[in-house]
Backbone as numpy.savetxt, mean C-alpha at the origin, in Angstrom:
# Nx Ny Nz CAx CAy CAz Cx Cy Cz
7.52 -30.45 -5.15 6.19 -30.81 -4.83 6.28 -29.71 -6.24
6.65 -29.22 -6.96 5.80 -28.31 -7.89 4.36 -28.63 -8.67
3.47 -28.41 -8.81 1.92 -28.80 -9.47 1.63 -29.00 -8.39
2.11 -28.97 -6.94 1.06 -29.44 -6.23 -0.51 -28.68 -5.85
-1.31 -29.16 -5.23 -2.24 -28.45 -5.58 -2.96 -28.96 -3.34
-3.27 -27.62 -3.23 -3.68 -28.08 -1.71 -5.42 -27.33 -1.30
-6.20 -28.19 -0.76 -7.45 -27.65 -0.73 -8.02 -27.78 0.47
-8.86 -27.09 1.43 -9.28 -26.97 2.48 -8.28 -27.68 3.90
-6.82 -27.07 3.50 -5.99 -27.24 4.91 -5.47 -26.06 5.73
-5.32 -26.63 6.84 -4.84 -25.36 7.87 -3.29 -25.59 8.16
-2.44 -24.42 7.44 -1.79 -24.07 7.76 -1.46 -23.18 8.83
-2.01 -22.83 9.84 -1.64 -21.89 10.64 -0.49 -22.17 11.32
0.30 -21.03 11.17 1.69 -20.52 12.31 2.38 -21.31 11.76
2.56 -22.20 10.05 3.51 -22.60 9.27 4.91 -21.24 9.31
5.91 -21.99 8.77 7.09 -21.09 8.19 7.38 -21.30 7.13
7.72 -20.47 6.22 8.39 -20.75 4.76 9.66 -20.05 5.04
10.34 -20.56 4.56 11.92 -20.12 4.34 12.55 -20.40 3.07
12.98 -19.51 2.45 14.04 -20.08 0.93 13.10 -21.06 0.17
11.78 -20.34 -0.07 10.83 -20.97 -1.13 10.61 -20.60 -2.17
10.30 -21.10 -3.40 10.17 -20.73 -4.25 8.51 -21.08 -4.96
7.77 -19.81 -5.01 6.16 -19.57 -4.93 5.96 -18.95 -5.91
6.82 -19.00 -7.38 6.77 -18.01 -8.18 5.13 -18.89 -9.07
4.59 -17.87 -9.38 3.19 -18.42 -10.27 2.08 -19.15 -9.55
2.33 -18.97 -8.16 1.30 -19.19 -7.37 -0.19 -18.60 -7.15
-1.23 -19.56 -7.01 -2.34 -18.41 -6.89 -2.74 -19.20 -5.63
-3.35 -18.11 -5.19 -3.88 -18.26 -3.64 -5.35 -17.56 -4.23
-6.49 -18.25 -3.65 -8.12 -17.79 -3.40 -8.79 -18.34 -2.36
-9.69 -17.33 -1.94 -10.28 -17.61 -0.68 -9.04 -17.98 0.61
-8.20 -17.39 0.69 -7.24 -17.27 1.86 -7.26 -16.54 2.70
-7.39 -16.83 4.36 -7.10 -16.24 5.52 -5.88 -15.52 5.86
-5.57 -14.78 5.12 -3.76 -14.36 5.61 -4.10 -13.21 6.80
-4.58 -13.33 7.78 -4.71 -12.20 8.46 -3.50 -12.52 9.45
-2.78 -11.49 9.81 -1.89 -11.08 11.11 -0.44 -12.06 10.06
-0.33 -12.04 8.90 0.84 -12.59 8.31 2.12 -11.77 8.06
3.19 -12.11 8.21 4.36 -11.23 8.33 4.72 -11.65 6.71
5.48 -10.76 6.08 5.71 -11.10 4.65 7.38 -9.75 4.70
8.62 -10.67 4.54 9.72 -9.74 4.53 10.66 -10.66 3.12
11.36 -9.69 3.08 12.56 -10.24 2.28 12.03 -10.99 0.76
10.93 -10.17 0.06 10.24 -11.08 -0.78 10.10 -10.08 -2.46
10.52 -10.91 -3.67 10.52 -10.75 -4.39 8.92 -10.83 -5.37
7.91 -9.62 -5.34 6.94 -9.85 -5.54 6.68 -9.01 -7.06
7.27 -9.07 -7.98 7.35 -8.28 -8.97 6.07 -9.10 -10.23
5.28 -8.20 -10.33 3.91 -8.98 -11.52 3.35 -9.36 -10.42
2.87 -9.83 -9.34 2.11 -9.66 -8.10 0.88 -9.09 -8.60
-0.25 -9.76 -8.34 -1.79 -8.96 -8.35 -2.61 -9.37 -7.00
-2.95 -8.21 -6.33 -3.80 -8.36 -4.91 -5.50 -8.01 -5.94
-6.33 -8.47 -5.37 -7.68 -8.14 -5.86 -8.52 -9.10 -4.48
-9.74 -8.12 -4.60 -10.71 -8.29 -3.46 -10.16 -8.25 -2.33
-9.24 -7.92 -1.96 -9.02 -7.64 -0.23 -9.85 -7.00 0.75
-9.93 -7.59 1.73 -10.62 -7.19 2.76 -11.44 -8.24 3.29
-12.41 -8.17 4.24 -13.06 -8.70 4.80 -14.03 -9.38 3.85
-14.67 -10.72 3.74 -15.65 -11.47 3.05 -16.92 -10.36 2.50
-17.26 -10.30 1.72 -19.07 -9.75 1.65 -20.09 -9.70 2.37
-20.65 -8.65 3.02 -21.77 -9.33 3.85 -21.09 -8.91 5.06
-19.54 -9.15 5.37 -19.11 -9.17 6.87 -19.44 -7.56 7.26
-19.24 -7.92 9.19 -19.85 -6.25 9.62 -18.19 -6.51 10.15
-18.08 -4.75 10.40 -16.72 -4.26 11.12 -16.18 -3.73 9.77
-14.77 -3.88 9.97 -13.93 -3.02 9.23 -12.59 -3.70 9.00
-12.14 -3.70 8.01 -10.83 -4.68 7.49 -9.82 -3.76 8.50
-8.68 -4.57 9.28 -7.80 -3.83 9.95 -6.72 -3.53 9.47
-6.11 -2.44 9.69 -4.83 -2.15 8.62 -3.62 -2.63 8.10
-3.54 -2.68 6.58 -2.36 -3.01 6.39 -0.78 -2.59 6.43
-0.13 -2.87 6.60 1.60 -1.69 6.66 2.04 -2.28 5.68
3.00 -1.44 4.86 3.79 -1.52 3.84 5.00 -0.84 3.95
6.08 -1.53 4.39 7.55 -0.86 4.77 8.58 -0.78 4.26
9.49 0.27 3.90 10.36 -0.21 2.80 9.84 -1.06 1.57
8.84 -0.62 0.80 8.69 -1.51 -0.40 9.04 -0.79 -1.66
9.55 -1.15 -2.31 9.44 -0.99 -3.73 7.81 -0.93 -4.63
7.37 0.32 -4.42 5.76 0.07 -5.44 6.21 0.88 -6.47
7.18 1.70 -7.03 7.42 1.90 -8.11 6.43 1.44 -9.18
5.55 2.26 -10.11 4.82 1.82 -11.23 3.53 0.75 -10.54
3.40 0.98 -9.36 1.91 0.01 -9.03 1.27 0.80 -9.57
-0.20 0.31 -9.93 -1.42 0.72 -10.16 -2.66 0.12 -8.84
-3.04 1.26 -8.81 -4.08 0.91 -7.26 -5.57 1.52 -8.25
-6.36 0.59 -8.24 -7.43 0.67 -8.86 -8.98 0.39 -7.95
-9.70 1.34 -8.11 -10.94 0.82 -7.21 -11.03 0.44 -5.80
-9.83 0.98 -4.92 -9.90 0.65 -3.52 -10.38 1.72 -2.63
-10.38 1.47 -1.10 -10.98 2.16 -0.45 -9.70 2.57 0.25
-9.14 4.07 -0.24 -7.91 4.26 0.46 -8.66 5.84 1.68
-9.52 4.91 1.95 -9.76 6.40 2.96 -8.88 5.97 4.24
-8.60 7.44 4.71 -7.57 7.05 6.21 -6.31 6.49 6.09
-5.71 6.34 4.78 -4.43 6.06 4.60 -3.64 7.21 4.89
-2.56 6.84 5.49 -1.45 7.70 5.77 -0.34 7.29 5.00
0.55 7.94 4.41 1.76 8.02 3.51 2.95 9.11 3.81
3.95 8.43 4.64 4.98 9.51 5.03 6.36 9.05 4.48
7.05 10.18 4.51 8.37 9.75 4.11 8.75 8.74 2.94
8.11 9.20 1.93 7.82 8.40 0.73 8.12 8.97 -0.55
8.91 8.55 -1.47 9.39 9.18 -2.74 7.94 9.21 -3.44
7.26 10.19 -3.82 6.24 10.70 -4.60 6.37 11.28 -6.16
7.90 11.05 -6.90 8.24 11.68 -7.61 7.37 10.81 -9.12
6.58 11.49 -9.73 5.65 10.73 -10.73 4.12 10.31 -10.10
3.78 10.06 -9.20 2.83 9.91 -8.83 1.65 10.52 -8.88
0.49 9.81 -9.48 -0.73 10.58 -10.21 -2.00 9.97 -9.53
-2.92 10.75 -8.94 -4.11 10.56 -8.52 -5.10 10.86 -9.47
-6.03 10.15 -10.46 -6.99 10.12 -11.25 -6.24 11.22 -12.31
-5.10 11.13 -12.52 -4.46 12.16 -13.57 -3.59 13.13 -12.79
-3.61 13.75 -11.88 -2.94 14.60 -10.91 -1.65 14.26 -10.32
-0.96 15.20 -11.06 0.57 15.14 -10.14 0.47 15.55 -8.76
0.69 14.56 -7.94 0.80 14.75 -6.24 1.63 15.17 -5.99
2.63 15.35 -6.47 3.85 16.42 -6.06 3.47 18.01 -5.97
3.11 17.48 -7.44 2.14 19.45 -7.68 1.36 20.05 -6.71
0.14 18.77 -6.75 -0.56 19.26 -5.81 -0.25 19.50 -3.90
0.61 18.59 -3.85 1.35 18.91 -2.22 1.92 20.77 -2.62
2.71 20.98 -3.31 3.41 22.29 -3.46 2.45 23.27 -3.60
1.23 23.21 -4.20 0.06 24.40 -4.64 -0.63 24.24 -3.04
-0.62 23.19 -2.42 -1.21 23.28 -1.44 -0.26 24.17 -0.25
1.32 23.96 -0.23 1.76 24.56 0.90 2.08 26.14 0.31
2.01 26.40 -1.03 1.90 28.13 -1.52 0.85 28.25 -1.20
-0.36 27.68 -1.34 -1.77 28.36 -0.62 -1.81 28.71 0.69
-1.32 27.89 1.64 -1.09 27.84 3.12 -0.33 28.71 3.68
0.74 29.17 2.88 1.93 30.17 3.07 1.28 31.72 2.58
0.29 31.73 1.81 -0.44 33.08 1.40 0.64 33.56 0.19
-0.20 34.71 -0.18 0.34 35.36 -1.37 1.47 35.72 -0.84
2.79 36.03 -1.59 4.05 37.02 -1.52 4.78 36.20 -0.58
4.64 35.50 0.42 5.44 34.79 1.51 6.21 33.62 0.69
7.36 32.84 0.99 8.12 32.05 0.72 8.24 30.80 1.61
7.95 31.49 2.73 7.84 30.12 3.71 7.48 30.11 4.65
6.51 29.24 5.45 5.67 29.07 6.47 6.12 29.75 7.73
7.46 30.38 7.93 7.57 30.96 9.16 7.13 32.09 9.07
7.00 32.83 10.13 6.81 33.94 10.77 7.71 34.95 10.52
7.72 35.77 10.18 8.83 37.09 10.28 9.13 37.28 11.98
10.45 37.50 11.94 10.84 37.94 13.64 10.08 39.56 13.81
9.69 39.89 15.15 9.33 41.19 15.33 10.34 41.72 15.08
10.40 43.55 15.01 11.44 44.12 15.33 11.36 44.45 16.89
């Protein structure tokens, strides 16, 4: 089926296993509630993700788990209320600022001058 074209097709609840979809293009696709696992996506581009223009409401959250996103570029994206936990942030920058440096500066400021840990000293 290489080079096939599909237009106005309903593939709801389909299952694809052990499929080569390299260089496939998707446009104007409803992929709500999809589950993608064990996928190689090097070089993939995601653009205009979210509800269609003029839609009311908010996009439901997406989840990325155990993903290798090193050297990924995120540009002009709404990252409001994004939570990043238990991730390797080495070399990550936001608007040119090194995130690990920002976190360390925040921790130092939170500890206060002259303190080395966030713990309170025991009372004598």
